[in-house]
C-alpha positions in Angstrom: -8.7 9.3 -12.5 -8.0 11.4 -9.3 -6.1 14.5 -10.1 -4.8 16.7 -7.3 -2.6 19.8 -7.6 -2.9 22.1 -4.5 -0.9 24.6 -2.5 -1.4 25.4 1.2 0.9 27.5 3.2 0.8 28.0 7.0 3.4 29.3 9.5 6.1 26.6 9.7 4.7 24.4 7.0 4.0 24.5 3.3 2.3 21.8 1.2 2.7 21.4 -2.5 0.7 18.3 -3.4 0.4 17.3 -7.0 -0.4 13.8 -8.3 -2.6 12.0 -10.8 -3.6 8.4 -10.2 -5.9 5.9 -12.0 -9.1 4.8 -10.3 -10.5 2.6 -8.9 -7.7 1.2 -6.7 -5.9 2.3 -3.5 -3.8 5.4 -3.8 -1.3 5.3 -0.9 0.1 8.6 0.5 3.3 7.4 2.0 5.9 9.3 4.0 7.3 10.1 7.4 5.1 11.6 10.1 4.7 15.4 9.4 5.2 15.1 5.7 1.8 16.5 4.9 -0.3 13.3 4.2 -3.2 14.2 6.5 -3.2 17.8 5.3 -3.5 16.6 1.8 -6.4 14.3 2.3 -8.2 16.9 4.4 -7.9 19.2 1.4 -9.3 16.5 -0.9 -12.2 15.9 1.5 -13.0 19.6 1.7 -12.4 19.7 5.5 -9.4 22.0 4.8 -9.1 24.7 2.1 -6.3 25.0 -0.4 -4.7 28.4 -1.0 -4.5 27.5 -4.7 -5.0 24.6 -7.0 -7.6 22.1 -8.2 -9.0 18.7 -7.5 -10.8 16.5 -10.1 -12.4 13.1 -9.6 -13.1 11.6 -13.0 -15.0 14.2 -14.8 -16.1 16.4 -11.9 -14.2 19.4 -10.5 -14.3 19.4 -6.7 -12.0 22.4 -6.2 -10.7 25.0 -8.6 -9.5 28.1 -6.9 -9.0 30.1 -10.1 -12.6 29.4 -11.2 -14.0 29.9 -7.7 -15.2 26.3 -7.5 -15.4 24.6 -4.0 -17.9 21.8 -3.7 -19.1 21.7 -0.1 -18.0 18.8 2.0 -21.5 17.3 2.3 -21.9 17.3 -1.5 -18.6 15.7 -2.4 -19.8 12.1 -1.6 -16.4 11.3 0.1 -16.2 8.8 2.9 -13.6 9.4 5.6 -12.2 6.8 8.1 -10.0 8.3 10.8 -7.3 6.8 13.0 -9.8 6.5 15.8 -13.1 4.9 14.7 -15.3 7.8 16.0 -18.3 5.6 16.4 -21.4 6.8 18.2 -21.1 5.2 21.7 -24.9 5.2 22.3 -25.7 3.3 19.1 -25.2 -0.4 18.4 -23.0 -1.5 15.5 -26.2 -1.8 13.4 -27.2 1.7 14.5 -23.8 3.1 13.5 -24.0 1.4 10.1 -27.6 2.6 9.5 -26.4 6.2 10.3 -24.1 5.8 7.2 -27.1 4.8 5.2 -29.1 7.9 6.3 -26.2 10.1 5.1 -26.4 8.7 1.6 -29.9 10.1 0.9 -30.6 9.9 -2.8 -27.0 9.1 -3.8 -26.6 6.2 -6.3 -26.2 3.0 -4.4 -22.8 1.4 -4.7 -23.3 -1.2 -2.0 -26.0 -2.3 0.4 -26.3 -3.1 4.1 -26.1 -6.9 3.8 -23.2 -6.8 1.4 -21.2 -4.5 3.7 -22.0 -6.7 6.7 -20.9 -9.8 4.9 -17.8 -8.2 3.3 -16.5 -6.9 6.7 -17.6 -9.8 8.8 -19.9 -7.8 11.0 -22.9 -10.2 11.3 -21.9 -11.4 14.9 -21.3 -7.8 16.1 -24.6 -6.0 15.0 -26.1 -5.8 18.5 -23.0 -4.8 20.3 -22.0 -1.3 21.4 -18.6 0.2 20.5 -17.3 -0.3 24.0 -17.7 -4.0 23.6 -15.6 -4.1 20.5 -11.8 -4.6 19.9 -9.9 -1.9 18.2 -9.9 -3.9 14.9 -13.6 -4.5 15.1 -14.3 -0.8 15.7 -12.3 0.1 12.6 -14.2 -2.5 10.5 -17.5 -0.9 11.7 -16.1 2.6 10.8 -15.3 1.3 7.3 -18.8 -0.1 7.0 -20.4 3.1 8.1 -18.3 5.1 5.5 -19.2 2.6 2.8 -22.9 2.8 3.5 -22.8 6.6 2.9 -22.3 5.5 -0.8 -19.0 7.4 -1.4 -17.5 7.7 -4.8 -14.1 8.2 -3.0 -13.0 6.8 0.4 -10.3 8.4 2.4 -8.5 6.5 5.1 -6.1 8.4 7.4 -3.8 5.8 9.0 -6.8 3.6 10.0 -4.5 1.0 11.6 -2.2 3.3 13.5 -4.1 3.1 16.8 -4.3 -0.7 17.0 -1.8 -3.3 17.8 -0.1 -5.6 15.3 -2.5 -8.5 15.9 -5.5 -6.3 15.3 -3.8 -4.8 12.2 -3.4 -8.2 10.7 -7.1 -8.8 11.4 -8.2 -5.7 9.5 -5.9 -5.8 6.5 -7.7 -8.7 4.7 -10.9 -6.7 4.9 -9.2 -3.7 3.3 -7.9 -6.1 0.5 -11.5 -7.3 0.0 -12.7 -3.7 -0.4 -10.0 -3.1 -3.0 -10.7 -6.3 -4.9 -14.5 -6.4 -4.7 -15.8 -2.8 -4.7 -15.0 -0.3 -7.5 -14.6 2.5 -5.0 -11.3 4.4 -5.3 -9.5 4.9 -2.0 -6.8 7.2 -0.7 -4.9 5.5 2.1 -2.5 7.4 4.4 0.3 5.4 6.0 3.9 5.6 7.2 4.1 1.8 7.4 5.5 0.4 4.2 4.2 -3.1 4.7 0.6 -1.7 4.6 1.5 0.1 1.4 3.1 -3.0 -0.1 0.0 -5.1 0.7 -2.7 -2.7 -0.4 -1.6 0.0 -2.8 -2.1 0.1 -6.6 -0.5 3.6 -6.8 1.9 5.3 -4.4 2.5 9.0 -3.8 5.7 9.6 -1.9 5.7 12.7 0.4 8.5 14.4 2.2 8.4 17.8 4.0 5.2 18.9 2.2 6.4 17.9 -1.3 5.7 15.0 -3.6 9.0 13.3 -4.3 7.8 10.6 -6.6 4.7 8.6 -7.6 3.9 5.5 -9.5 3.5 1.7 -9.1 4.9 0.1 -5.9 7.5 -2.0 -7.8 8.8 1.1 -9.6 9.1 3.2 -6.4 10.8 0.4 -4.5 13.9 1.0 -6.6 13.9 4.8 -6.1 16.5 6.3 -3.6 13.8 8.7 -2.3 11.8 5.8 -0.9 14.9 4.0 0.3 16.0 7.0 2.4 12.6 7.0 4.1 12.2 3.3 4.9 15.8 2.9 6.0 18.3 0.1 5.2 16.3 -2.8 6.8 13.4 -2.3 4.5 15.2 -1.5 1.3 14.3 -4.1 -1.3 12.8 -4.7 -4.7 9.1 -5.3 -5.1 8.3 -8.0 -7.7 5.0 -9.3 -9.1 4.3 -12.8 -10.3 1.9 -15.6 -10.7 1.5 -18.7 -8.4 2.2 -21.8 -10.5 2.4 -24.4 -7.7 1.3 -24.5 -4.1 2.4 -27.0 -1.5 0.0 -26.6 1.5 2.0 -29.2 3.6 5.1 -27.0 3.6 3.5 -23.6 3.2 5.6 -23.0 0.0 4.7 -22.0 -3.5 6.4 -21.5 -6.9 6.1 -18.0 -8.2 6.7 -17.2 -11.9 8.6 -13.9 -11.9 9.9 -12.6 -15.2 11.5 -15.5 -17.1 12.3 -17.3 -13.8 10.7 -19.1 -10.9 11.0 -18.3 -7.2 10.1 -20.6 -4.4 8.5 -18.5 -1.6 6.8 -19.0 1.7 3.1 -18.6 0.9 -0.2 -20.2 2.2 -3.8 -20.1 1.2 -3.3 -18.4 -2.2 -4.8 -20.4 -5.1 -2.7 -21.3 -8.2 -3.0 -18.6 -10.8 -3.2 -15.8 -8.2 -1.2 -12.7 -8.9 1.2 -12.0 -6.0 3.3 -9.0 -4.9 6.6 -10.0 -3.2 9.2 -7.8 -1.6 12.8 -9.2 -1.5 14.7 -7.3 1.1 18.2 -6.3 -0.1 19.6 -7.5 3.2 18.4 -11.0 2.6 19.9 -11.4 -0.9 23.2 -13.2 -1.2 25.5 -13.0 -4.2 27.9 -15.6 -5.6 30.2 -15.4 -8.6 29.9 -19.1 -9.3 27.3 -21.9 -8.8 27.0 -23.1 -5.3 26.0 -26.5 -3.9 25.2 -27.9 -0.5 23.2 -24.9 0.8 19.8 -24.7 2.3 19.0 -21.7 0.1 16.1 -22.7 -2.2 16.5 -20.0 -4.9 19.6 -19.6 -7.0 18.9 -17.3 -10.0 21.3 -16.6 -12.8 21.5 -12.8 -13.0 23.5 -9.9 -14.3 24.8 -6.9 -12.3 23.3 -3.7 -13.9 24.4 -1.0 -11.4 26.3 -0.4 -8.2 25.7 2.5 -5.8 26.7 3.4 -2.2 23.9 3.8 0.2 23.6 6.3 3.1 24.9 3.7 5.6 28.3 2.8 4.2 27.1 -0.3 2.3 26.7 -1.0 -1.4 23.4 -1.6 -3.2 23.8 -3.9 -6.2 21.1 -3.8 -8.8 20.6 -7.1 -10.6 18.6 -8.3 -13.6 17.1 -11.7 -12.8 15.4 -12.8 -16.0 13.7 -9.5 -16.8 13.0 -8.4 -13.2 15.1 -6.3 -10.9 16.4 -7.4 -7.5 18.5 -5.4 -5.1 21.3 -6.8 -2.9 22.9 -5.0 0.0 26.5 -6.0 0.6 29.5 -4.5 2.4 32.4 -2.6 0.8 34.6 -5.5 1.7 32.3 -8.0 -0.1 32.3 -5.7 -3.2 36.1 -5.8 -3.2 36.3 -9.5 -2.6 33.9 -10.3 -5.4 35.3 -7.6 -7.7 31.8 -6.8 -9.0 31.2 -4.5 -12.0 28.2 -3.8 -14.2 27.7 -6.5 -16.7 29.1 -9.3 -14.5 27.2 -12.6 -14.4 26.5 -13.7 -10.8 24.2 -16.0 -8.9 21.5 -14.4 -6.8 20.6 -16.5 -3.8 17.3 -16.0 -1.9 16.1 -18.1 1.0 12.5 -19.0 0.6 11.9 -18.3 4.3 13.1 -14.7 3.8 10.0 -14.0 1.8 7.7 -14.8 4.8 5.4 -11.9 5.5 6.1 -10.2 2.2 3.9 -12.0 -0.3 0.4 -10.7 -0.8 -2.5 -11.4 -3.1 -3.3 -8.6 -5.7 -6.5 -7.6 -7.3 -7.2 -9.4 -10.5 -6.0 -7.7 -13.7 -8.4 -5.8 -16.0 
C-alpha cells in the first residue's frame, strides 16, 4: 500500500495531496497541466519537501513531518523517469544501464541486467550512444536504468510526453510488460487519458492542487469530475471483460462483459485474456425497439438508469447492460423524440469498429 497525505503551499499554488492505493500496480496521477501532479511525485521522491503530512510505502515511513521523519532521497530506493530521458551522452546504452546497477549497491535485487535488457528489447541497442537512439528508445533505456537501481517504487513523470504518437505506441507495450511481469509499484503521471486507460490499476484525479476522486478506472470513468477534464469527445464508460473468441482474419473478438457479449475490434490477444474497453458515449446509439438491417454488430438489451445534462448542452444517458454500465451521449431533441425515462427498456447499439484503439490487455488477476 502507498499512502500519501501531504500539504505544500507556495505563492500562487497550494497542493493538498491525499490518497491510498494498493501495490504493486500502476497508480496514475491524472489531471490537466498545472494540477499538481509533478509536485506530488517530487514530494514522494523526496526531491521536494512537504510543509506537512506523511508518506508510507508498505510498512516504512518515508515522511512524517510531525515526527520529524524525512528519509533522504538516496535512501528511499525510488526510481525516477522524467519526460526527457536524461541519459549520459558520453556512455553507451550498456554504460547507462550499468550506472543504474552501481546505484543499487547492496539493495535487494529485484531484477537483473539480462532480464531488463530482454524485457525492454534493448539487446540490439547496447553499443549505441544516446544520440543514435529514437525518442522511444531513449525512454526505454531510461526505464531500464531506473529498474537496475533496484527500486521498491518507480515514479514516471509523463515519460511519453516528449515523443510523437508513433514512438508512444512503441513504448506503451513495454510499460505494460513492466506492470505485468515485475512486482514494482509505479506512480505514473499523465494528462493523456488513453495512457491511463491502458496502464493504470488505480487512478488519482487531480485538479488545481486537490484530489477530486480516486479509485479503479472503470469507477472513475462514470464520475462527472473526470468527464469535465477529458471533455465530451472522451466521455465514456470503461468496462472489463474476458476474451471468449478471437477471429484473426477479421481482427475481431467476442468479449464477455457482465451477463452479455460484445464483439470488438481486437488483435493478438489470446482467448481467456482480461481486457479493458472504453465505449465512448458519442459512439453509442439508442433505440426503443429492436432494429434490423444495420451494420452495427452489437445490440444489447438494456435499461435506462439515469439521465443528466452535461456541460455542453447534450444529455448523458446511463444504461445497465447486463450488470455493467454504459454511457450514451444524445441531443436534447433525441431525448424528447425517444421520451426516455429511468426504468425504460432500450436497445444499446455499439459498432464493433468504434472500439478500435480502446481495448487493452490487463494484468492477470490475483
